[in-house]
One Martini backbone bead per residue (centre of mass of N, CA, C, O) as a GRO file, in nm:
protein
  312
    1MET     BB    1  -2.261  -0.204   2.286
    2LYS     BB    2  -2.081   0.049   2.093
    3GLY     BB    3  -2.276  -0.018   1.861
    4GLU     BB    4  -2.385  -0.166   1.517
    5PHE     BB    5  -2.102  -0.138   1.358
    6MET     BB    6  -1.862  -0.302   1.132
    7VAL     BB    7  -1.547  -0.272   0.984
    8VAL     BB    8  -1.415  -0.489   0.730
    9GLN     BB    9  -1.085  -0.557   0.633
   10GLU     BB   10  -0.945  -0.717   0.365
   11VAL     BB   11  -0.604  -0.899   0.367
   12SER     BB   12  -0.539  -1.164   0.200
   13PRO     BB   13  -0.398  -1.058  -0.072
   14ARG     BB   14  -0.158  -0.974   0.119
   15ASP     BB   15  -0.112  -1.083   0.415
   16GLY     BB   16  -0.201  -1.375   0.343
   17LEU     BB   17   0.012  -1.433   0.086
   18GLN     BB   18   0.312  -1.344   0.170
   19ILE     BB   19   0.381  -1.642   0.322
   20GLU     BB   20   0.346  -1.818   0.091
   21PRO     BB   21   0.524  -2.078  -0.078
   22VAL     BB   22   0.326  -2.050  -0.301
   23TRP     BB   23   0.227  -1.969  -0.616
   24VAL     BB   24  -0.010  -1.725  -0.696
   25PRO     BB   25  -0.171  -1.651  -0.949
   26THR     BB   26  -0.286  -1.367  -1.076
   27SER     BB   27  -0.570  -1.469  -1.154
   28GLU     BB   28  -0.635  -1.566  -0.863
   29LYS     BB   29  -0.609  -1.299  -0.720
   30VAL     BB   30  -0.820  -1.149  -0.885
   31GLY     BB   31  -1.055  -1.342  -0.823
   32LEU     BB   32  -1.054  -1.296  -0.518
   33ILE     BB   33  -1.104  -0.991  -0.517
   34GLU     BB   34  -1.370  -0.999  -0.677
   35ALA     BB   35  -1.522  -1.178  -0.474
   36LEU     BB   36  -1.490  -0.987  -0.234
   37SER     BB   37  -1.629  -0.741  -0.367
   38GLY     BB   38  -1.912  -0.919  -0.378
   39ALA     BB   39  -1.941  -0.952  -0.039
   40GLY     BB   40  -1.931  -0.632   0.098
   41PHE     BB   41  -1.678  -0.482   0.086
   42SER     BB   42  -1.515  -0.156   0.139
   43ARG     BB   43  -1.227  -0.301   0.204
   44ILE     BB   44  -0.909  -0.381   0.025
   45GLU     BB   45  -0.608  -0.549   0.046
   46ALA     BB   46  -0.459  -0.615  -0.273
   47GLY     BB   47  -0.144  -0.521  -0.218
   48SER     BB   48   0.212  -0.491  -0.305
   49PHE     BB   49   0.518  -0.252  -0.322
   50VAL     BB   50   0.757  -0.432  -0.288
   51SER     BB   51   1.019  -0.610  -0.307
   52PRO     BB   52   1.055  -0.907  -0.472
   53LYS     BB   53   1.283  -1.014  -0.282
   54ALA     BB   54   1.120  -0.989  -0.013
   55ILE     BB   55   0.818  -1.051  -0.171
   56PRO     BB   56   0.754  -1.278  -0.410
   57ALA     BB   57   0.437  -1.335  -0.381
   58LEU     BB   58   0.397  -0.995  -0.467
   59ARG     BB   59   0.530  -0.918  -0.762
   60ASP     BB   60   0.221  -0.853  -0.904
   61GLY     BB   61   0.088  -0.578  -0.819
   62GLU     BB   62   0.030  -0.420  -1.077
   63GLU     BB   63  -0.134  -0.638  -1.228
   64VAL     BB   64  -0.359  -0.665  -1.027
   65PHE     BB   65  -0.463  -0.368  -1.036
   66LEU     BB   66  -0.506  -0.359  -1.353
   67ARG     BB   67  -0.705  -0.625  -1.380
   68MET     BB   68  -0.911  -0.558  -1.185
   69ARG     BB   69  -1.240  -0.542  -1.097
   70ARG     BB   70  -1.424  -0.276  -0.985
   71GLN     BB   71  -1.608  -0.184  -0.710
   72PRO     BB   72  -1.823   0.026  -0.620
   73GLY     BB   73  -1.706   0.169  -0.309
   74VAL     BB   74  -1.424   0.042  -0.313
   75ILE     BB   75  -1.127   0.019  -0.129
   76TYR     BB   76  -0.796  -0.002  -0.263
   77VAL     BB   77  -0.515  -0.133  -0.108
   78ALA     BB   78  -0.163  -0.041  -0.057
   79LEU     BB   79   0.147  -0.148   0.017
   80VAL     BB   80   0.419   0.076   0.124
   81PRO     BB   81   0.777   0.152   0.188
   82ASN     BB   82   0.813   0.383  -0.038
   83LEU     BB   83   0.830   0.599  -0.293
   84LYS     BB   84   0.843   0.394  -0.521
   85GLY     BB   85   0.596   0.233  -0.430
   86ALA     BB   86   0.397   0.471  -0.442
   87GLN     BB   87   0.423   0.532  -0.741
   88ARG     BB   88   0.331   0.255  -0.842
   89ALA     BB   89   0.052   0.252  -0.700
   90ILE     BB   90  -0.067   0.505  -0.831
   91MET     BB   91  -0.036   0.409  -1.125
   92ALA     BB   92  -0.228   0.147  -1.058
   93GLY     BB   93  -0.480   0.269  -0.868
   94ALA     BB   94  -0.467   0.329  -0.581
   95ASP     BB   95  -0.663   0.455  -0.312
   96GLU     BB   96  -0.457   0.342  -0.087
   97LEU     BB   97  -0.192   0.395   0.145
   98ASN     BB   98   0.018   0.170   0.331
   99LEU     BB   99   0.211   0.252   0.608
  100VAL     BB  100   0.499   0.089   0.766
  101MET     BB  101   0.582   0.085   1.122
  102SER     BB  102   0.763   0.014   1.395
  103ALA     BB  103   0.792   0.054   1.737
  104SER     BB  104   1.026  -0.135   1.684
  105GLU     BB  105   1.345  -0.122   1.591
  106SER     BB  106   1.415  -0.422   1.535
  107HIS     BB  107   1.167  -0.490   1.359
  108ASN     BB  108   1.210  -0.271   1.146
  109CYS     BB  109   1.481  -0.382   1.046
  110ALA     BB  110   1.367  -0.663   0.964
  111ASN     BB  111   1.116  -0.563   0.786
  112MET     BB  112   1.240  -0.271   0.640
  113ARG     BB  113   1.555  -0.209   0.644
  114MET     BB  114   1.511   0.014   0.881
  115ASP     BB  115   1.485   0.266   1.072
  116CYS     BB  116   1.262   0.484   1.209
  117LYS     BB  117   1.381   0.742   1.094
  118GLN     BB  118   1.380   0.644   0.798
  119SER     BB  119   1.078   0.588   0.777
  120LEU     BB  120   0.979   0.879   0.834
  121ALA     BB  121   1.121   1.002   0.590
  122ALA     BB  122   0.966   0.832   0.382
  123PHE     BB  123   0.686   0.932   0.460
  124ALA     BB  124   0.730   1.228   0.383
  125ASP     BB  125   0.772   1.169   0.081
  126ILE     BB  126   0.499   1.035   0.030
  127CYS     BB  127   0.316   1.267   0.121
  128ALA     BB  128   0.419   1.473  -0.083
  129HIS     BB  129   0.343   1.305  -0.337
  130ALA     BB  130   0.029   1.250  -0.263
  131ARG     BB  131  -0.036   1.524  -0.279
  132ASP     BB  132  -0.298   1.591  -0.499
  133ARG     BB  133  -0.366   1.262  -0.596
  134GLY     BB  134  -0.623   1.122  -0.455
  135VAL     BB  135  -0.490   0.976  -0.200
  136LEU     BB  136  -0.486   0.776   0.059
  137LEU     BB  137  -0.367   0.764   0.411
  138ASN     BB  138  -0.199   0.500   0.597
  139GLY     BB  139  -0.081   0.428   0.933
  140THR     BB  140   0.129   0.178   1.067
  141VAL     BB  141   0.166   0.028   1.393
  142ALA     BB  142   0.379  -0.193   1.461
  143THR     BB  143   0.411  -0.360   1.747
  144ALA     BB  144   0.203  -0.212   1.959
  145PHE     BB  145   0.186  -0.484   2.178
  146GLY     BB  146   0.462  -0.617   2.076
  147CYS     BB  147   0.791  -0.777   2.073
  148PRO     BB  148   0.997  -1.052   1.990
  149PHE     BB  149   1.271  -0.887   2.080
  150GLU     BB  150   1.167  -0.662   2.321
  151GLY     BB  151   0.869  -0.681   2.393
  152ALA     BB  152   0.752  -0.445   2.547
  153ILE     BB  153   0.552  -0.154   2.465
  154ASP     BB  154   0.536   0.167   2.497
  155GLU     BB  155   0.271   0.374   2.483
  156GLY     BB  156   0.420   0.642   2.428
  157ARG     BB  157   0.542   0.549   2.163
  158VAL     BB  158   0.280   0.503   2.006
  159LEU     BB  159   0.156   0.788   2.043
  160ALA     BB  160   0.389   0.941   1.906
  161LEU     BB  161   0.347   0.808   1.628
  162VAL     BB  162   0.064   0.899   1.579
  163ASP     BB  163   0.130   1.202   1.587
  164ARG     BB  164   0.331   1.196   1.353
  165TYR     BB  165   0.142   1.100   1.135
  166LEU     BB  166  -0.058   1.337   1.156
  167ASP     BB  167   0.153   1.560   1.092
  168LEU     BB  168   0.202   1.439   0.790
  169GLY     BB  169  -0.115   1.368   0.686
  170ILE     BB  170  -0.220   1.118   0.810
  171THR     BB  171  -0.560   0.986   0.846
  172GLY     BB  172  -0.481   0.686   0.904
  173ILE     BB  173  -0.490   0.428   1.168
  174THR     BB  174  -0.283   0.146   1.269
  175LEU     BB  175  -0.304  -0.115   1.506
  176ALA     BB  176  -0.052  -0.369   1.541
  177ASP     BB  177  -0.051  -0.725   1.618
  178THR     BB  178   0.191  -0.885   1.466
  179THR     BB  179   0.241  -1.138   1.706
  180GLY     BB  180   0.014  -1.191   1.921
  181MET     BB  181   0.055  -1.011   2.224
  182ALA     BB  182  -0.217  -0.934   2.298
  183GLN     BB  183  -0.458  -0.802   2.537
  184PRO     BB  184  -0.760  -0.678   2.623
  185ARG     BB  185  -0.677  -0.458   2.834
  186GLN     BB  186  -0.457  -0.330   2.664
  187VAL     BB  187  -0.634  -0.257   2.423
  188ALA     BB  188  -0.839  -0.073   2.561
  189GLN     BB  189  -0.639   0.140   2.662
  190LEU     BB  190  -0.515   0.226   2.386
  191VAL     BB  191  -0.770   0.296   2.232
  192ARG     BB  192  -0.867   0.526   2.412
  193LYS     BB  193  -0.616   0.708   2.358
  194VAL     BB  194  -0.641   0.722   2.046
  195ARG     BB  195  -0.939   0.824   2.031
  196ALA     BB  196  -0.856   1.116   2.135
  197ARG     BB  197  -0.717   1.179   1.832
  198LEU     BB  198  -0.956   1.022   1.670
  199HIS     BB  199  -1.173   0.898   1.470
  200PRO     BB  200  -1.303   0.583   1.441
  201SER     BB  201  -1.294   0.581   1.117
  202ALA     BB  202  -0.952   0.612   1.138
  203LEU     BB  203  -0.946   0.332   1.295
  204THR     BB  204  -0.733   0.040   1.307
  205LEU     BB  205  -0.735  -0.311   1.375
  206HIS     BB  206  -0.456  -0.557   1.403
  207PHE     BB  207  -0.494  -0.904   1.434
  208HIS     BB  208  -0.359  -1.190   1.580
  209ASN     BB  209  -0.386  -1.561   1.660
  210THR     BB  210  -0.129  -1.685   1.800
  211ARG     BB  211  -0.277  -1.698   2.118
  212GLY     BB  212  -0.610  -1.691   2.090
  213LEU     BB  213  -0.702  -1.350   2.111
  214GLY     BB  214  -0.832  -1.206   1.869
  215LEU     BB  215  -1.149  -1.175   1.934
  216ALA     BB  216  -1.111  -1.056   2.215
  217ASN     BB  217  -0.969  -0.798   2.109
  218VAL     BB  218  -1.195  -0.694   1.937
  219LEU     BB  219  -1.401  -0.649   2.166
  220ALA     BB  220  -1.229  -0.455   2.332
  221ALA     BB  221  -1.208  -0.239   2.108
  222TYR     BB  222  -1.510  -0.198   2.045
  223GLU     BB  223  -1.588  -0.117   2.348
  224SER     BB  224  -1.366   0.137   2.308
  225GLY     BB  225  -1.453   0.256   1.990
  226ALA     BB  226  -1.397   0.070   1.775
  227MET     BB  227  -1.480  -0.012   1.401
  228ARG     BB  228  -1.202  -0.123   1.264
  229PHE     BB  229  -1.097  -0.433   1.090
  230ASP     BB  230  -0.876  -0.671   1.032
  231ALA     BB  231  -0.889  -0.950   0.791
  232ALA     BB  232  -0.863  -1.306   0.696
  233LEU     BB  233  -0.919  -1.541   0.498
  234GLY     BB  234  -0.896  -1.832   0.693
  235GLY     BB  235  -0.645  -1.705   0.859
  236LEU     BB  236  -0.433  -1.579   0.706
  237GLY     BB  237  -0.088  -1.539   0.762
  238GLY     BB  238   0.204  -1.343   0.837
  239CYS     BB  239   0.512  -1.254   0.946
  240PRO     BB  240   0.829  -1.309   0.806
  241PHE     BB  241   0.969  -1.123   1.068
  242ALA     BB  242   0.811  -1.323   1.292
  243PRO     BB  243   0.851  -1.529   1.529
  244GLY     BB  244   0.568  -1.746   1.536
  245ALA     BB  245   0.380  -1.641   1.341
  246SER     BB  246   0.047  -1.610   1.261
  247GLY     BB  247  -0.247  -1.551   1.169
  248ASN     BB  248  -0.504  -1.386   1.118
  249ILE     BB  249  -0.790  -1.305   1.163
  250CYS     BB  250  -1.091  -1.443   1.077
  251THR     BB  251  -1.335  -1.335   0.883
  252GLU     BB  252  -1.571  -1.544   0.917
  253ASP     BB  253  -1.550  -1.549   1.225
  254LEU     BB  254  -1.607  -1.250   1.272
  255VAL     BB  255  -1.879  -1.227   1.119
  256ASN     BB  256  -2.021  -1.441   1.284
  257MET     BB  257  -2.001  -1.301   1.556
  258CYS     BB  258  -2.157  -1.051   1.472
  259GLU     BB  259  -2.422  -1.191   1.399
  260GLU     BB  260  -2.472  -1.318   1.683
  261MET     BB  261  -2.456  -1.005   1.818
  262GLY     BB  262  -2.583  -0.778   1.613
  263ILE     BB  263  -2.350  -0.693   1.411
  264GLU     BB  264  -2.292  -0.502   1.149
  265THR     BB  265  -2.115  -0.546   0.808
  266GLY     BB  266  -2.230  -0.615   0.502
  267ILE     BB  267  -2.155  -0.925   0.489
  268ASP     BB  268  -2.140  -1.232   0.314
  269LEU     BB  269  -2.110  -1.524   0.472
  270PRO     BB  270  -2.158  -1.754   0.266
  271LYS     BB  271  -1.945  -1.649   0.067
  272LEU     BB  272  -1.704  -1.673   0.256
  273ILE     BB  273  -1.719  -1.974   0.310
  274ALA     BB  274  -1.684  -2.061   0.018
  275LEU     BB  275  -1.405  -1.931  -0.021
  276SER     BB  276  -1.257  -2.075   0.212
  277ARG     BB  277  -1.308  -2.371   0.101
  278GLY     BB  278  -1.100  -2.302  -0.151
  279LEU     BB  279  -0.809  -2.267  -0.029
  280PRO     BB  280  -0.670  -2.548  -0.013
  281ALA     BB  281  -0.656  -2.581  -0.326
  282LEU     BB  282  -0.484  -2.322  -0.378
  283LEU     BB  283  -0.244  -2.382  -0.138
  284GLY     BB  284  -0.214  -2.693  -0.017
  285HIS     BB  285  -0.376  -2.628   0.261
  286ASP     BB  286  -0.485  -2.575   0.549
  287VAL     BB  287  -0.697  -2.367   0.751
  288PRO     BB  288  -0.784  -2.201   1.056
  289GLY     BB  289  -1.066  -2.173   1.018
  290GLN     BB  290  -1.390  -2.261   1.166
  291VAL     BB  291  -1.666  -2.202   1.019
  292ALA     BB  292  -1.603  -2.359   0.753
  293LYS     BB  293  -1.616  -2.631   0.912
  294ALA     BB  294  -1.883  -2.604   1.108
  295GLY     BB  295  -2.053  -2.372   1.061
  296ARG     BB  296  -2.333  -2.238   1.138
  297ASN     BB  297  -2.576  -2.230   1.374
  298CYS     BB  298  -2.810  -2.252   1.138
  299ASP     BB  299  -2.665  -2.524   1.044
  300LEU     BB  300  -2.841  -2.785   1.046
  301HIS     BB  301  -2.897  -3.126   1.145
  302PRO     BB  302  -2.969  -3.433   1.127
  303LEU     BB  303  -3.066  -3.689   1.271
  304PRO     BB  304  -2.991  -3.965   1.372
  305GLU     BB  305  -3.116  -4.247   1.241
  306THR     BB  306  -3.219  -4.378   1.505
  307LEU     BB  307  -3.382  -4.125   1.604
  308ALA     BB  308  -3.557  -4.088   1.352
  309ARG     BB  309  -3.711  -4.359   1.383
  310GLN     BB  310  -3.830  -4.301   1.661
  311ALA     BB  311  -3.984  -4.039   1.581
  312ALA     BB  312  -4.163  -4.198   1.362
   0.00000   0.00000   0.00000
């Protein structure tokens, strides 16, 4: 492995909850963020400042940011679609703004209600407003590995968007497999090319487990020089505007894999598992994560009673 540390950014308060059909009260969102803050994360995507009509589940973005107790050293990220959203997020105290545009024109129109040219113009306005306001900027290239409407996405298109983001003054880049269409060799190739443009600390990979390749894609990216990855507690999430999309890669499953492989994350896995086991009661349904169900490898079980008697 090329390196011994991985940065895991927790996205369940935003990407994880945005698709949930039940309303999660603001106090519960705040409690979740505060619990995650105490589990060792250095970065948490805490909310969204999109139109309440578009994503009603996250309509309390301002209140969440204003009410949560912040852990020193944690960067609290807000997703923003336009200048108005950026202004609201900055006023609420977001440390970083995450700007999202799809490499696919059709998905961008479905997801953002504008074409890519309009999105880039909005990004320029946001960057101009954010300049000298002490806020970090991250640009996400959604559908970077494939689009459910257009299919394969040309690598040159993705790289051109990365260059455009950097030209605008955006310092962080996320490559997002929005609908879980990526495969490890494809991931490794694109990561190597993007890595030639920026330091690994500025690059994030965002994978979904729609087709069961999420953690395999993480390893392919990590071995190609990436060191920062999005994940959601319990494997929550999915894009509301991507047919068939399922959840993000599961945070506790990812951290467990890292622990088994000797990769440091700085995250308290038992705390994560406990939080994940509380999600079904909060959301009213089971969640995809596996480690919370099976336990860690070191969580051993007693022998069956018949064998225990024989051993005695």
